[in-house]
N, CA, C and O atoms as a CHARMM CRD file, in Angstrom:
* protein
*
  344
    1    1 MET  N     98.63200  89.30700  96.76200 PROA 1      0.00000
    2    1 MET  CA    99.23800  89.30400  95.08600 PROA 1      0.00000
    3    1 MET  C     99.65700  90.73300  94.87400 PROA 1      0.00000
    4    1 MET  O    100.66400  90.82300  94.17100 PROA 1      0.00000
    5    2 LEU  N     99.14500  91.89600  95.30100 PROA 2      0.00000
    6    2 LEU  CA    99.39200  93.14700  94.67200 PROA 2      0.00000
    7    2 LEU  C    100.92100  93.49600  95.23400 PROA 2      0.00000
    8    2 LEU  O    101.64800  94.19300  94.52600 PROA 2      0.00000
    9    3 ILE  N    101.42800  92.96900  96.59500 PROA 3      0.00000
   10    3 ILE  CA   103.01700  92.85400  96.82000 PROA 3      0.00000
   11    3 ILE  C    103.94400  91.65000  95.84000 PROA 3      0.00000
   12    3 ILE  O    105.05100  91.55900  95.30900 PROA 3      0.00000
   13    4 GLU  N    103.09100  91.09900  95.95600 PROA 4      0.00000
   14    4 GLU  CA   104.05600  89.60000  95.11900 PROA 4      0.00000
   15    4 GLU  C    104.08100  90.58800  93.72500 PROA 4      0.00000
   16    4 GLU  O    105.24200  90.99300  93.77800 PROA 4      0.00000
   17    5 LYS  N    103.73500  90.94700  93.02500 PROA 5      0.00000
   18    5 LYS  CA   103.66600  91.52300  91.58100 PROA 5      0.00000
   19    5 LYS  C    104.22400  93.06100  91.68500 PROA 5      0.00000
   20    5 LYS  O    104.13000  93.80100  90.70600 PROA 5      0.00000
   21    6 ARG  N    104.75700  93.47000  92.80500 PROA 6      0.00000
   22    6 ARG  CA   105.17300  94.64100  93.09400 PROA 6      0.00000
   23    6 ARG  C    104.38800  95.95400  92.69500 PROA 6      0.00000
   24    6 ARG  O    104.98900  96.86900  92.13200 PROA 6      0.00000
   25    7 LEU  N    103.37400  96.02000  92.91800 PROA 7      0.00000
   26    7 LEU  CA   102.41500  97.04100  92.37000 PROA 7      0.00000
   27    7 LEU  C    101.83800  97.50700  93.84400 PROA 7      0.00000
   28    7 LEU  O    100.91200  98.30200  93.68100 PROA 7      0.00000
   29    8 ALA  N    102.11500  97.24600  95.23200 PROA 8      0.00000
   30    8 ALA  CA   101.91200  97.69900  96.40600 PROA 8      0.00000
   31    8 ALA  C    102.87700  97.34500  97.11100 PROA 8      0.00000
   32    8 ALA  O    103.17300  96.15300  97.20100 PROA 8      0.00000
   33    9 ALA  N    103.70800  98.52200  97.89300 PROA 9      0.00000
   34    9 ALA  CA   104.81900  98.65100  99.06400 PROA 9      0.00000
   35    9 ALA  C    104.30100  97.57400 100.12400 PROA 9      0.00000
   36    9 ALA  O    104.91300  96.60100 100.56700 PROA 9      0.00000
   37   10 CYS  N    102.99700  98.01500 100.41200 PROA 10     0.00000
   38   10 CYS  CA   102.38800  97.09300 101.54200 PROA 10     0.00000
   39   10 CYS  C    101.05600  97.21300 101.48300 PROA 10     0.00000
   40   10 CYS  O    100.60400  98.21600 100.93100 PROA 10     0.00000
   41   11 VAL  N    100.08600  96.14800 102.07600 PROA 11     0.00000
   42   11 VAL  CA    98.84400  95.98700 101.73300 PROA 11     0.00000
   43   11 VAL  C     98.33700  95.96100 103.37100 PROA 11     0.00000
   44   11 VAL  O     98.82200  95.20500 104.21300 PROA 11     0.00000
   45   12 GLN  N     97.16300  97.04100 103.65000 PROA 12     0.00000
   46   12 GLN  CA    96.67400  96.94600 105.28300 PROA 12     0.00000
   47   12 GLN  C     94.98200  96.33800 104.88400 PROA 12     0.00000
   48   12 GLN  O     94.18600  96.70800 104.02100 PROA 12     0.00000
   49   13 THR  N     94.91100  95.44300 105.76200 PROA 13     0.00000
   50   13 THR  CA    93.67100  95.00100 105.46300 PROA 13     0.00000
   51   13 THR  C     92.50200  95.11200 106.76500 PROA 13     0.00000
   52   13 THR  O     92.64100  94.25700 107.64000 PROA 13     0.00000
   53   14 ILE  N     91.76500  95.75700 106.88100 PROA 14     0.00000
   54   14 ILE  CA    90.96200  96.48200 107.85300 PROA 14     0.00000
   55   14 ILE  C     89.26800  95.26400 107.99600 PROA 14     0.00000
   56   14 ILE  O     88.50100  95.17000 107.03800 PROA 14     0.00000
   57   15 GLY  N     89.09700  94.72900 108.93200 PROA 15     0.00000
   58   15 GLY  CA    87.97300  94.65800 109.07700 PROA 15     0.00000
   59   15 GLY  C     87.64800  92.96900 109.86600 PROA 15     0.00000
   60   15 GLY  O     88.48400  92.50700 110.64300 PROA 15     0.00000
   61   16 PRO  N     86.86600  92.50200 109.66400 PROA 16     0.00000
   62   16 PRO  CA    85.74300  92.79700 109.17500 PROA 16     0.00000
   63   16 PRO  C     84.56800  93.85500 109.41600 PROA 16     0.00000
   64   16 PRO  O     83.92400  93.79900 110.46300 PROA 16     0.00000
   65   17 ILE  N     84.21800  95.07800 108.18200 PROA 17     0.00000
   66   17 ILE  CA    83.52900  95.91400 108.60600 PROA 17     0.00000
   67   17 ILE  C     81.71600  95.57200 107.76200 PROA 17     0.00000
   68   17 ILE  O     81.54200  94.96700 106.70400 PROA 17     0.00000
   69   18 VAL  N     80.83900  96.06500 108.47900 PROA 18     0.00000
   70   18 VAL  CA    79.73100  95.89700 107.78800 PROA 18     0.00000
   71   18 VAL  C     79.37200  97.12900 106.97600 PROA 18     0.00000
   72   18 VAL  O     79.05300  98.17800 107.53600 PROA 18     0.00000
   73   19 SER  N     79.43300  96.98100 105.42700 PROA 19     0.00000
   74   19 SER  CA    78.89400  97.98500 104.47100 PROA 19     0.00000
   75   19 SER  C     77.22400  97.96200 104.25200 PROA 19     0.00000
   76   19 SER  O     76.79600  96.94000 103.71500 PROA 19     0.00000
   77   20 ARG  N     76.13100  99.11400 104.66100 PROA 20     0.00000
   78   20 ARG  CA    75.13900  99.09100 103.88500 PROA 20     0.00000
   79   20 ARG  C     75.20200 100.21700 102.39100 PROA 20     0.00000
   80   20 ARG  O     75.99500 101.14100 102.21200 PROA 20     0.00000
   81   21 TYR  N     74.22500  99.80600 101.58300 PROA 21     0.00000
   82   21 TYR  CA    74.49600 100.11500 100.18700 PROA 21     0.00000
   83   21 TYR  C     73.75800 100.38800  99.35400 PROA 21     0.00000
   84   21 TYR  O     72.86700 100.62900 100.16900 PROA 21     0.00000
   85   22 ARG  N     73.14700 100.63900  98.14600 PROA 22     0.00000
   86   22 ARG  CA    72.21600 100.33100  97.17700 PROA 22     0.00000
   87   22 ARG  C     72.58900 100.23100  95.98000 PROA 22     0.00000
   88   22 ARG  O     72.83700 101.13200  95.17900 PROA 22     0.00000
   89   23 TRP  N     72.65000  98.66900  95.79900 PROA 23     0.00000
   90   23 TRP  CA    72.81700  97.89400  94.73300 PROA 23     0.00000
   91   23 TRP  C     71.73900  97.34300  93.57000 PROA 23     0.00000
   92   23 TRP  O     71.11900  96.32300  93.87200 PROA 23     0.00000
   93   24 GLN  N     71.51900  97.85000  92.47900 PROA 24     0.00000
   94   24 GLN  CA    70.38600  97.44600  91.49300 PROA 24     0.00000
   95   24 GLN  C     69.17600  97.32300  92.18900 PROA 24     0.00000
   96   24 GLN  O     68.52300  96.28000  92.19600 PROA 24     0.00000
   97   25 GLY  N     68.76600  98.62400  92.93100 PROA 25     0.00000
   98   25 GLY  CA    67.97200  98.82800  93.29700 PROA 25     0.00000
   99   25 GLY  C     67.44300  98.77500  94.42000 PROA 25     0.00000
  100   25 GLY  O     66.50800  99.42600  94.88800 PROA 25     0.00000
  101   26 GLU  N     68.33100  97.63800  95.03100 PROA 26     0.00000
  102   26 GLU  CA    67.88100  97.23600  96.60100 PROA 26     0.00000
  103   26 GLU  C     68.69700  97.40400  97.26000 PROA 26     0.00000
  104   26 GLU  O     69.85600  97.34700  96.84800 PROA 26     0.00000
  105   27 ILE  N     68.31900  97.74200  98.84200 PROA 27     0.00000
  106   27 ILE  CA    69.38800  98.27200 100.05900 PROA 27     0.00000
  107   27 ILE  C     70.18900  96.96000 100.35400 PROA 27     0.00000
  108   27 ILE  O     69.34400  96.06900 100.25800 PROA 27     0.00000
  109   28 GLU  N     71.36600  96.40700 100.65800 PROA 28     0.00000
  110   28 GLU  CA    72.03400  95.41100 100.82100 PROA 28     0.00000
  111   28 GLU  C     73.00400  95.83200 101.84600 PROA 28     0.00000
  112   28 GLU  O     73.27300  97.00000 102.12600 PROA 28     0.00000
  113   29 GLU  N     73.56200  94.64600 102.44500 PROA 29     0.00000
  114   29 GLU  CA    74.25800  94.82700 103.25900 PROA 29     0.00000
  115   29 GLU  C     75.15800  93.73900 103.55900 PROA 29     0.00000
  116   29 GLU  O     74.68100  92.60900 103.66400 PROA 29     0.00000
  117   30 ALA  N     76.60700  93.96000 103.73600 PROA 30     0.00000
  118   30 ALA  CA    77.19600  93.24100 103.39900 PROA 30     0.00000
  119   30 ALA  C     78.87300  92.90800 104.45300 PROA 30     0.00000
  120   30 ALA  O     79.83700  93.64500 104.66500 PROA 30     0.00000
  121   31 ARG  N     78.57500  91.51600 104.88200 PROA 31     0.00000
  122   31 ARG  CA    80.45000  92.14700 105.66700 PROA 31     0.00000
  123   31 ARG  C     81.24400  91.98600 104.76100 PROA 31     0.00000
  124   31 ARG  O     81.12200  91.10600 103.90900 PROA 31     0.00000
  125   32 GLU  N     82.59500  93.18600 104.83200 PROA 32     0.00000
  126   32 GLU  CA    83.65900  93.13200 103.88200 PROA 32     0.00000
  127   32 GLU  C     85.09000  93.27900 104.49200 PROA 32     0.00000
  128   32 GLU  O     85.15600  93.45300 105.70800 PROA 32     0.00000
  129   33 TRP  N     86.06800  93.23300 103.86900 PROA 33     0.00000
  130   33 TRP  CA    87.34900  93.67400 104.15200 PROA 33     0.00000
  131   33 TRP  C     87.72800  95.40200 103.56700 PROA 33     0.00000
  132   33 TRP  O     87.40200  95.78700 102.44400 PROA 33     0.00000
  133   34 GLN  N     88.12700  95.87700 104.11800 PROA 34     0.00000
  134   34 GLN  CA    88.76800  97.29500 103.42800 PROA 34     0.00000
  135   34 GLN  C     89.86700  97.13700 103.11800 PROA 34     0.00000
  136   34 GLN  O     90.36500  96.47100 104.02600 PROA 34     0.00000
  137   35 CYS  N     90.72000  97.36900 102.25300 PROA 35     0.00000
  138   35 CYS  CA    92.57900  96.89300 102.24000 PROA 35     0.00000
  139   35 CYS  C     92.83500  98.12800 101.53800 PROA 35     0.00000
  140   35 CYS  O     92.25200  98.38700 100.48500 PROA 35     0.00000
  141   36 LEU  N     93.73300  98.95600 102.10400 PROA 36     0.00000
  142   36 LEU  CA    94.47100  99.92900 101.96300 PROA 36     0.00000
  143   36 LEU  C     96.18600  99.69100 101.13800 PROA 36     0.00000
  144   36 LEU  O     97.20900  99.28400 101.68900 PROA 36     0.00000
  145   37 ALA  N     95.98300 100.14800  99.54400 PROA 37     0.00000
  146   37 ALA  CA    97.44900  99.54400  99.12500 PROA 37     0.00000
  147   37 ALA  C     98.08600 100.83300  98.80100 PROA 37     0.00000
  148   37 ALA  O     97.75600 101.81400  98.13500 PROA 37     0.00000
  149   38 LYS  N     99.30000 100.43200  99.62700 PROA 38     0.00000
  150   38 LYS  CA   100.29200 101.62200  99.54900 PROA 38     0.00000
  151   38 LYS  C    101.16900 101.60500  98.23700 PROA 38     0.00000
  152   38 LYS  O    102.04300 100.75500  98.06900 PROA 38     0.00000
  153   39 THR  N    100.87900 102.62200  97.28800 PROA 39     0.00000
  154   39 THR  CA   101.33000 102.58900  95.95600 PROA 39     0.00000
  155   39 THR  C    101.56200 103.66300  95.17700 PROA 39     0.00000
  156   39 THR  O    101.31500 104.72700  95.74600 PROA 39     0.00000
  157   40 GLU  N    102.08600 103.77800  93.69000 PROA 40     0.00000
  158   40 GLU  CA   102.28600 105.12500  93.38000 PROA 40     0.00000
  159   40 GLU  C    101.26400 105.24500  92.02700 PROA 40     0.00000
  160   40 GLU  O    100.85400 104.39700  91.23500 PROA 40     0.00000
  161   41 GLU  N    101.06600 106.61500  92.14000 PROA 41     0.00000
  162   41 GLU  CA    99.82500 106.92800  90.99200 PROA 41     0.00000
  163   41 GLU  C     99.91100 106.07400  89.29700 PROA 41     0.00000
  164   41 GLU  O     98.93000 105.84100  88.59100 PROA 41     0.00000
  165   42 GLY  N    101.36100 105.73600  88.96500 PROA 42     0.00000
  166   42 GLY  CA   101.33100 105.16900  87.78500 PROA 42     0.00000
  167   42 GLY  C    101.51600 103.90400  87.59700 PROA 42     0.00000
  168   42 GLY  O    102.05700 103.39800  86.61400 PROA 42     0.00000
  169   43 LEU  N    101.05000 103.32200  88.58200 PROA 43     0.00000
  170   43 LEU  CA   100.49400 101.77100  89.01700 PROA 43     0.00000
  171   43 LEU  C     99.21800 101.61600  89.17900 PROA 43     0.00000
  172   43 LEU  O     98.80300 100.50000  89.49300 PROA 43     0.00000
  173   44 TYR  N     98.36900 102.64100  89.00800 PROA 44     0.00000
  174   44 TYR  CA    97.09300 102.51700  89.23100 PROA 44     0.00000
  175   44 TYR  C     96.34200 101.64000  88.15400 PROA 44     0.00000
  176   44 TYR  O     95.40500 101.04300  88.68500 PROA 44     0.00000
  177   45 GLU  N     96.46600 101.37700  86.79800 PROA 45     0.00000
  178   45 GLU  CA    95.96900 100.97900  86.04300 PROA 45     0.00000
  179   45 GLU  C     96.34800  99.33400  86.38900 PROA 45     0.00000
  180   45 GLU  O     95.39700  98.56000  86.49500 PROA 45     0.00000
  181   46 GLN  N     97.45600  98.91800  86.52700 PROA 46     0.00000
  182   46 GLN  CA    97.67600  97.62800  86.83400 PROA 46     0.00000
  183   46 GLN  C     97.33800  97.26200  88.17700 PROA 46     0.00000
  184   46 GLN  O     97.64100  96.09900  88.44100 PROA 46     0.00000
  185   47 VAL  N     96.77700  97.93800  89.14200 PROA 47     0.00000
  186   47 VAL  CA    96.71400  97.54500  90.48600 PROA 47     0.00000
  187   47 VAL  C     95.27200  97.14200  90.20800 PROA 47     0.00000
  188   47 VAL  O     94.91800  95.99000  90.45700 PROA 47     0.00000
  189   48 GLU  N     94.28400  98.17900  89.62200 PROA 48     0.00000
  190   48 GLU  CA    92.49900  97.93500  89.54100 PROA 48     0.00000
  191   48 GLU  C     92.72700  96.58000  88.34200 PROA 48     0.00000
  192   48 GLU  O     91.78100  95.79400  88.39200 PROA 48     0.00000
  193   49 ARG  N     93.36200  96.35800  87.73200 PROA 49     0.00000
  194   49 ARG  CA    92.86700  95.11700  86.78800 PROA 49     0.00000
  195   49 ARG  C     93.39200  94.18400  87.50300 PROA 49     0.00000
  196   49 ARG  O     92.82300  93.09400  87.46500 PROA 49     0.00000
  197   50 THR  N     94.71400  94.33900  88.42600 PROA 50     0.00000
  198   50 THR  CA    94.72400  92.95500  89.56500 PROA 50     0.00000
  199   50 THR  C     93.68700  92.86800  90.35400 PROA 50     0.00000
  200   50 THR  O     93.26700  91.71100  90.39600 PROA 50     0.00000
  201   51 ILE  N     93.10200  93.60100  90.99300 PROA 51     0.00000
  202   51 ILE  CA    91.77500  93.74800  92.54900 PROA 51     0.00000
  203   51 ILE  C     90.93800  92.98900  91.11100 PROA 51     0.00000
  204   51 ILE  O     90.69800  91.78100  91.11100 PROA 51     0.00000
  205   52 ARG  N     90.56200  93.89300  89.94100 PROA 52     0.00000
  206   52 ARG  CA    89.24000  93.06700  89.40800 PROA 52     0.00000
  207   52 ARG  C     89.35500  91.58600  89.31900 PROA 52     0.00000
  208   52 ARG  O     88.56400  90.83000  89.88400 PROA 52     0.00000
  209   53 ALA  N     90.45300  91.15500  88.53000 PROA 53     0.00000
  210   53 ALA  CA    91.00300  89.60300  88.29700 PROA 53     0.00000
  211   53 ALA  C     90.68300  88.64500  89.32600 PROA 53     0.00000
  212   53 ALA  O     90.20900  87.53800  89.06900 PROA 53     0.00000
  213   54 VAL  N     90.99500  89.15400  90.75100 PROA 54     0.00000
  214   54 VAL  CA    90.55200  88.35000  91.80100 PROA 54     0.00000
  215   54 VAL  C     89.33100  88.60200  92.81000 PROA 54     0.00000
  216   54 VAL  O     89.04600  87.96900  93.82600 PROA 54     0.00000
  217   55 HSD  N     88.68300  89.72400  92.22700 PROA 55     0.00000
  218   55 HSD  CA    87.77900  90.08200  93.42200 PROA 55     0.00000
  219   55 HSD  C     86.08300  89.78800  93.00300 PROA 55     0.00000
  220   55 HSD  O     85.55400  90.35900  92.05000 PROA 55     0.00000
  221   56 SER  N     85.56500  89.08400  93.63800 PROA 56     0.00000
  222   56 SER  CA    84.22400  88.38700  93.64400 PROA 56     0.00000
  223   56 SER  C     83.25600  89.48400  93.04200 PROA 56     0.00000
  224   56 SER  O     82.48200  89.12900  92.15200 PROA 56     0.00000
  225   57 TYR  N     83.25600  91.02800  93.55300 PROA 57     0.00000
  226   57 TYR  CA    81.78300  91.48900  93.26000 PROA 57     0.00000
  227   57 TYR  C     82.01600  92.33900  91.46100 PROA 57     0.00000
  228   57 TYR  O     82.91600  92.83600  90.78500 PROA 57     0.00000
  229   58 GLU  N     80.81200  92.10400  91.39400 PROA 58     0.00000
  230   58 GLU  CA    80.84200  92.84400  90.01200 PROA 58     0.00000
  231   58 GLU  C     81.51200  94.12000  89.62700 PROA 58     0.00000
  232   58 GLU  O     82.05900  94.28300  88.53700 PROA 58     0.00000
  233   59 GLU  N     81.44200  95.06500  90.61700 PROA 59     0.00000
  234   59 GLU  CA    81.69200  96.33900  90.67000 PROA 59     0.00000
  235   59 GLU  C     82.97100  96.51800  92.08600 PROA 59     0.00000
  236   59 GLU  O     83.47000  97.64300  92.05300 PROA 59     0.00000
  237   60 PRO  N     83.34700  95.91900  92.86400 PROA 60     0.00000
  238   60 PRO  CA    84.60800  96.47500  93.66900 PROA 60     0.00000
  239   60 PRO  C     84.55600  97.92000  94.10800 PROA 60     0.00000
  240   60 PRO  O     84.09100  98.58200  93.18000 PROA 60     0.00000
  241   61 GLU  N     84.82100  98.60800  95.06200 PROA 61     0.00000
  242   61 GLU  CA    85.15700  99.71000  95.77300 PROA 61     0.00000
  243   61 GLU  C     86.84800  99.71500  95.25000 PROA 61     0.00000
  244   61 GLU  O     87.60900  98.89500  95.76300 PROA 61     0.00000
  245   62 ILE  N     87.22600 100.42900  94.48500 PROA 62     0.00000
  246   62 ILE  CA    88.77400 101.11800  93.89000 PROA 62     0.00000
  247   62 ILE  C     88.63800 102.24000  93.70100 PROA 62     0.00000
  248   62 ILE  O     88.15000 102.74500  92.69000 PROA 62     0.00000
  249   63 LEU  N     89.20100 102.99600  94.99900 PROA 63     0.00000
  250   63 LEU  CA    89.76300 104.23600  94.66700 PROA 63     0.00000
  251   63 LEU  C     90.83400 104.72900  94.88900 PROA 63     0.00000
  252   63 LEU  O     91.37600 104.29700  95.90600 PROA 63     0.00000
  253   64 ALA  N     91.62000 105.82500  94.07800 PROA 64     0.00000
  254   64 ALA  CA    92.82900 106.26400  94.38600 PROA 64     0.00000
  255   64 ALA  C     92.73800 107.73200  95.17900 PROA 64     0.00000
  256   64 ALA  O     92.30700 108.80900  94.76600 PROA 64     0.00000
  257   65 ILE  N     93.16300 107.46100  96.14700 PROA 65     0.00000
  258   65 ILE  CA    93.22400 108.60500  97.18600 PROA 65     0.00000
  259   65 ILE  C     94.21400 109.02500  97.11900 PROA 65     0.00000
  260   65 ILE  O     95.12800 108.21100  97.24800 PROA 65     0.00000
  261   66 PRO  N     94.60600 110.52500  96.87900 PROA 66     0.00000
  262   66 PRO  CA    95.82000 111.42500  96.51700 PROA 66     0.00000
  263   66 PRO  C     97.01200 111.39800  98.33800 PROA 66     0.00000
  264   66 PRO  O     96.72800 111.45900  99.53400 PROA 66     0.00000
  265   67 VAL  N     97.92600 111.31100  97.78100 PROA 67     0.00000
  266   67 VAL  CA    98.61900 111.92000  99.22700 PROA 67     0.00000
  267   67 VAL  C     99.16000 113.25300  99.11100 PROA 67     0.00000
  268   67 VAL  O     99.79900 113.62600  98.12700 PROA 67     0.00000
  269   68 LEU  N     98.89700 113.98900 100.14300 PROA 68     0.00000
  270   68 LEU  CA    99.63700 115.57300  99.85900 PROA 68     0.00000
  271   68 LEU  C    100.64800 115.74300 100.60600 PROA 68     0.00000
  272   68 LEU  O    101.17200 116.85700 100.64300 PROA 68     0.00000
  273   69 ALA  N    101.03900 114.92200 101.19600 PROA 69     0.00000
  274   69 ALA  CA   102.40800 114.99000 101.98100 PROA 69     0.00000
  275   69 ALA  C    102.85300 113.79200 102.89000 PROA 69     0.00000
  276   69 ALA  O    101.96600 113.15800 103.46100 PROA 69     0.00000
  277   70 GLY  N    104.25300 113.41600 103.07400 PROA 70     0.00000
  278   70 GLY  CA   104.56500 112.24800 103.80000 PROA 70     0.00000
  279   70 GLY  C    105.67200 112.33000 103.76700 PROA 70     0.00000
  280   70 GLY  O    106.47500 113.04200 103.16500 PROA 70     0.00000
  281   71 SER  N    105.74800 111.18400 104.78300 PROA 71     0.00000
  282   71 SER  CA   107.35400 111.79800 105.00300 PROA 71     0.00000
  283   71 SER  C    108.41700 111.37500 104.39200 PROA 71     0.00000
  284   71 SER  O    108.29000 110.15200 104.32200 PROA 71     0.00000
  285   72 GLN  N    109.53200 111.73500 103.84200 PROA 72     0.00000
  286   72 GLN  CA   110.42100 111.87100 102.55800 PROA 72     0.00000
  287   72 GLN  C    111.06500 109.90400 102.57400 PROA 72     0.00000
  288   72 GLN  O    111.19000 109.26600 101.52900 PROA 72     0.00000
  289   73 GLY  N    111.33200 109.38600 103.80800 PROA 73     0.00000
  290   73 GLY  CA   111.67200 108.07200 104.08200 PROA 73     0.00000
  291   73 GLY  C    110.44800 107.04300 103.46500 PROA 73     0.00000
  292   73 GLY  O    110.47300 106.19200 102.57600 PROA 73     0.00000
  293   74 TYR  N    109.17400 107.62500 104.53100 PROA 74     0.00000
  294   74 TYR  CA   108.58400 106.56000 104.22500 PROA 74     0.00000
  295   74 TYR  C    108.07600 106.61500 102.59500 PROA 74     0.00000
  296   74 TYR  O    107.82500 105.57100 101.99200 PROA 74     0.00000
  297   75 LEU  N    107.96600 107.81900 102.01900 PROA 75     0.00000
  298   75 LEU  CA   107.68100 107.36300 100.12700 PROA 75     0.00000
  299   75 LEU  C    108.49600 106.61100  99.72400 PROA 75     0.00000
  300   75 LEU  O    108.27100 105.53000  99.18000 PROA 75     0.00000
  301   76 GLY  N    109.78100 107.21100  99.99600 PROA 76     0.00000
  302   76 GLY  CA   111.01400 106.59200  99.30900 PROA 76     0.00000
  303   76 GLY  C    110.94600 105.16500  99.75300 PROA 76     0.00000
  304   76 GLY  O    111.51800 104.36300  99.01500 PROA 76     0.00000
  305   77 TRP  N    110.37700 104.71900 100.77900 PROA 77     0.00000
  306   77 TRP  CA   110.35900 103.58400 100.48300 PROA 77     0.00000
  307   77 TRP  C    109.31200 102.57200 100.02500 PROA 77     0.00000
  308   77 TRP  O    109.37200 101.34400  99.96600 PROA 77     0.00000
  309   78 ILE  N    108.16200 103.58000  99.66200 PROA 78     0.00000
  310   78 ILE  CA   107.24900 102.90900  98.65900 PROA 78     0.00000
  311   78 ILE  C    108.09900 102.80100  97.47400 PROA 78     0.00000
  312   78 ILE  O    108.26100 101.72000  96.90800 PROA 78     0.00000
  313   79 SER  N    108.72700 104.04800  97.02200 PROA 79     0.00000
  314   79 SER  CA   109.39500 104.04700  95.40400 PROA 79     0.00000
  315   79 SER  C    110.01000 102.66900  95.12700 PROA 79     0.00000
  316   79 SER  O    109.76100 102.00600  94.12000 PROA 79     0.00000
  317   80 GLU  N    111.10900 102.18100  96.44300 PROA 80     0.00000
  318   80 GLU  CA   112.13600 101.21000  96.55000 PROA 80     0.00000
  319   80 GLU  C    111.21500 100.01300  95.94400 PROA 80     0.00000
  320   80 GLU  O    111.61000  99.24200  95.07000 PROA 80     0.00000
  321   81 ASN  N    109.80400  99.97300  96.60100 PROA 81     0.00000
  322   81 ASN  CA   109.04200  98.35000  96.71500 PROA 81     0.00000
  323   81 ASN  C    108.38200  98.12000  95.56100 PROA 81     0.00000
  324   81 ASN  O    108.12900  96.95300  95.26200 PROA 81     0.00000
  325   82 VAL  N    108.00900  99.13100  94.75600 PROA 82     0.00000
  326   82 VAL  CA   106.79500  98.88700  93.86700 PROA 82     0.00000
  327   82 VAL  C    107.76700  99.35000  92.59300 PROA 82     0.00000
  328   82 VAL  O    108.83200  99.96700  92.56100 PROA 82     0.00000
  329   83 GLY  N    107.08300  98.88500  91.75900 PROA 83     0.00000
  330   83 GLY  CA   107.42200  98.53000  90.09300 PROA 83     0.00000
  331   83 GLY  C    108.57300  97.40000  89.83500 PROA 83     0.00000
  332   83 GLY  O    108.47400  96.23300  90.21600 PROA 83     0.00000
  333   84 GLU  N    109.64800  97.92900  89.14400 PROA 84     0.00000
  334   84 GLU  CA   110.21100  96.99100  88.21000 PROA 84     0.00000
  335   84 GLU  C    111.32300  96.60400  89.61000 PROA 84     0.00000
  336   84 GLU  O    111.57300  97.32000  90.57900 PROA 84     0.00000
  337   85 VAL  N    111.75600  95.45600  89.34500 PROA 85     0.00000
  338   85 VAL  CA   113.25700  95.27200  89.96100 PROA 85     0.00000
  339   85 VAL  C    114.09000  95.80200  89.73000 PROA 85     0.00000
  340   85 VAL  O    114.15000  95.95200  88.51000 PROA 85     0.00000
  341   86 GLY  N    115.21200  96.42300  90.43900 PROA 86     0.00000
  342   86 GLY  CA   116.16300  96.86700  90.30800 PROA 86     0.00000
  343   86 GLY  C    116.87600  98.46800  90.32500 PROA 86     0.00000
  344   86 GLY  O    118.08200  98.60900  90.12100 PROA 86     0.00000
């Protein structure tokens, strides 16, 4: 969905992984999949809204991790493949 809406240039899915965490006073364990979406900072709010609209968790893990450096070609490819067409 993120790629179709041009909110991410690439999404990698890792898993299943096992997560253990405290939720509402209880220790939980769940089989989950981690998704890494390659996008740009200005699209964060739209990305978060889109994930929340389809995710089954009340509070899914959604983190923005800054890119300190990257190859000019790859970062350019991301820019070309997100946002408005044209």
